[in-house]
C-alpha positions, 0 to 999 in steps of 0.5 A: 978153252979160250972160248969157255974162259970167255963165256965164264967171264961174261957170266960172272960179269952178268951176275955181278951186274945183276947183284949190283942192281939189287944193291942199288935198288935196296939203296934207292928205297932208303928215305933221305934224312933232314937235319937242322943245325939249330931251331930258328929265332926271328924278331918281328922287325926283321925280314923272314929268314931263309928257311933253307939256311942250316938245313942239311938233306942227305941220302946214301945214293942220291945227291943234290936233293936240296932242290927237292925240299919243300917247306911249309910255313903256313902256320907261322905268324911272323908278326906275332910273338909265339912258338911255331912249327915249320914242316920240311918235306923231301921226296926222293926220285924213288917216291920215298918221302921224309918229313921233319919239323923245325921249331921257330920262336918269334919274338918282339922286334930286336930294337924293342927287345933291348927296351923290354924285360925278358918275355914269358910266352905261352901263359894261359888261364887254367881250370882245375877240378878238385881231386885232379893231379895239380897242374903242371905250370911250366907246360908249354911255357918258355921264358926268353931273353934277347941276350941270354936266350932261353931262361925257362929254367929260371922261371919262379912260379908262386901258387901259394894263394891257391886253395885247391880244395876249395871252389874259387878264382885265384892268381898264379904269379910267374917271374923270370930275371935275366943276367942284367937283373931285369925281372919280368912278372906275369900273372894267370887265373886259375879257377878251381871247381868241383868235378862235375861227377866223382868218376868217369861214367856214361849217360844213356838218353833214350828218345821217342818222338811222334808216336802217333798213338802207335800203341800196337805192334804193327809191321815195322811199328814196334808197339809201346810194349816193346819200346818199354822192353828196350827202356827196361833192358837198357836200365838193367844194363846201365847205371844212368839212363834217362827216357824222354819224348818230343811230342805228338805221342797221343793222336793217331790211332783208335786205341789211343784216340778212343781214350784221348791218349790215356793208354800212353800217358799211363804207359809212360808212367810205368817207364821212368819217363822224365819229360813229355814235350808238347807237339802240335797234335797235342792240340787236336782234341783241344789243349785242355784235354791233355793238360788235364793229365798234368794239372790234377783235373783227371783221374789219371795223372802223368808222373812226369812234366809236360814241357813247353817253354815257348807256349803262351796265352796270346799277348800275355806272359802267362803259360797255360796251367799244367805246362812247364818250361824245363824240368831237372832230373839227377842221375848219379852225381849229375844234375841235368836240365831238360828244356821243351819247346814246340816248333816255331811257327806250328800254329799253321799245323793245327786247326785254328779252332784249336790254337786260337788264343795261344802263341808259339814264340821263338824257341831259340830265345827260350832255350837260351834264357832257361839254359843260362838260368839252369846253369847259373841258378840250379847248378846243372851239369848238362842241358838238353833241348827238345824241340818238336820241330826240325827247322834248321835255323832253330837247330843252328840257333841253339847250337851256336849258344855259348857259355852258360847258355850252352846246349849239350844235346838237341832232339827234334820231332815233327817231321818224322825223320830218322835223322842223326846230325851234329851242329859244328861249334867250338869244343864238342859239336852238338848232336841233333837226334830225331827218331822217325815216327810211329815207334819205328825206332827208338833213339839212344844217345850215349854221352861219355862223361868224365870228372871234368864234363862231357867228353864225347857222344855216340848216336843211333836209332834203333829198330826193333830188329836191331835190339837185343834178343833177350829183352823181356816183356814188362808185365804191367805195361802189357796187362795195362794195354791189354785192358784198354784193348779188350774194351774196344777189341771189336772195333780193332779186329772186326773187318767190314770188308776187304779192299779189292785193290791197292789205294794209295794215300793220294787215292784215298784223299781224293775219294775223301774229297768226293765223299765230302762233296757228294754227302753235302750235295756240293759241287767241289770237295777238297781235303788236304793230303796231310789229313790222310796218313797211310794207304790201304793194301790190296785185300787188307781188311778194313776195320774201324781201327784201320780208318783211324789209321788212314784218317786219325784227325777228328775233322768235321765237314763245313760247307760255303758258297764261293764265287766261281772266280775264287774257286778256280783260284783256290784250286791252284793252292792244291794238288789234283788229288786233293780236289774233287769237281763234280762232273768236272764242271767249269765255273762262271766267275760271278756265280756261287757254288757250294764247296765242301771241305774239312774244318782244318782248312775251312777255318784258316784265314789264309784260305777264302772259305771264311769270306764266302756266304752260307757257311754250315758246320755239318757236324759230320766227321769225315772219317764217319762218312767213309765208314758209312760208305764201306758198311753200305758196300758190305751189304751189296759186295764182298770187297770194297772198291772206289769204282762202286757207286757211292750210296749213303745210309738213309737218315741221320747217323753219326758213330758213337765214338765221334759224337762223344768227341764232338762234345769234348767230353771223356768216357 
């Protein structure tokens, strides 16, 4: 019996101990409490006070937590009058953290305070939009006196001079008197403005760049009909939609090149297009060919402007007729200014013969000038900049513009990047959008607008498979494209030969260099890789249209004699895939050798071709000599191969397509 009592007692003790542990653990997870006996007041000529004075840290289990107290006063400027916050943290041994905030008021030094009137702290100018709730003039304002302490409740505010219904600048007077009848008076400025818009709304900007004539759907290239479908869809869903573009839209495919871009110019007329920014490839047929769509000199006229604020005739202040620096559009209550520029330094990306006589100036200078003009003189609410370029210094320079020159959104082109970035700055960051190339995506920038202006934005680049499934085809644009397509359908669909192998852009580039050399009896052929724009897949049918995809630019072959030493130095400027040397021959420094290249490279004064002898423009287009080889192979083989002997047709030949281009006339 005694043993049994002993066991029962032991079990009770163990059970109570277990319960005690549970109780203790529950107490352990309770956070500590931090309390203050008062907020702090500090004078600038006093030493920094002890921040632990008047602080009590308590816990229902732990004791002596004061040593664990962490104080963050990093936001307090002890030498500058103002109201600040100090953060206090304590973490219990059980890793439960408590945070408390204590206000500290910093005042001018005690000695100085005795000599001056009461202080009114926190004053700032106000912007008010007509129709908004009237300002709370006491928000974040404190009145303090050395002897009386806080006397904010004694502030008198006089806004009788303010007309809240009339745009203008007005003064609001604050005054406060202490117990010694000393009065302090301060004033702030209130600016009364018309609201940007009558109610909150969204503005949707749709954007394409570097379409390069990709009119037809092809793989991930959605084609202009589907681009139009998305524009129509967004316009059917949203009240305020804006469709703009960033250059290099026309040059690059047979269907566009054949008609000098007319199908795209006309299609955009059906798409509520608001701004076409000039790109470097708009110079490829001669700028005047494109300007004719905008200056009344062609039967087809664009119903939207061509923008290029920084393009001038060399050494003048004159811009070509048909170019505008900006355009203004309205959407609801919004007036929107759009400035277009071509990328700084892109003259080097254009054939010399096509860009001679023009100069491209710094986009930042002209965007700054016209943004200020648009806000100050045209009273626009938003400013967008479209630059056919993607230089980081240009984007940063435009993002840094402030005041009336501030730009709300930036659009890039030229480098074919699928890019959504921003420039960090005070207030709302500036979004920078580039929407790939060839119609692979459509940029969609949504701006959230309130009565007071731009509040936020969302940006995305959408491929066709990311677009809604219920879009409908625009019948007018579909019929328009079909009318152009039907006239040259055989050139698009008739396969001359299938390819026997996969040939990369590098393979095709070197093969073109070889063809140029052999066609002209030169010992060296040079073709730049940038002039070859796509590859050739295994068993892919070679059509005239495919050759335009591979070699979209109307480059002619030129030849010149260069010294061996010059050739050796020249070859170091190009990759091995861009150069063909007959029989891998070596060169004697002082001997002359015939070199063939395209006119884009030949005419550059940074290369030595213009310093050679016996210069000749053959009049042959590089695309044509490739076509002639494929046509010759079709008479002998069932597929095209670069390994076959190269045979050119006998006699003179040029395709009718490029003959009409050579004299610069239209159909």
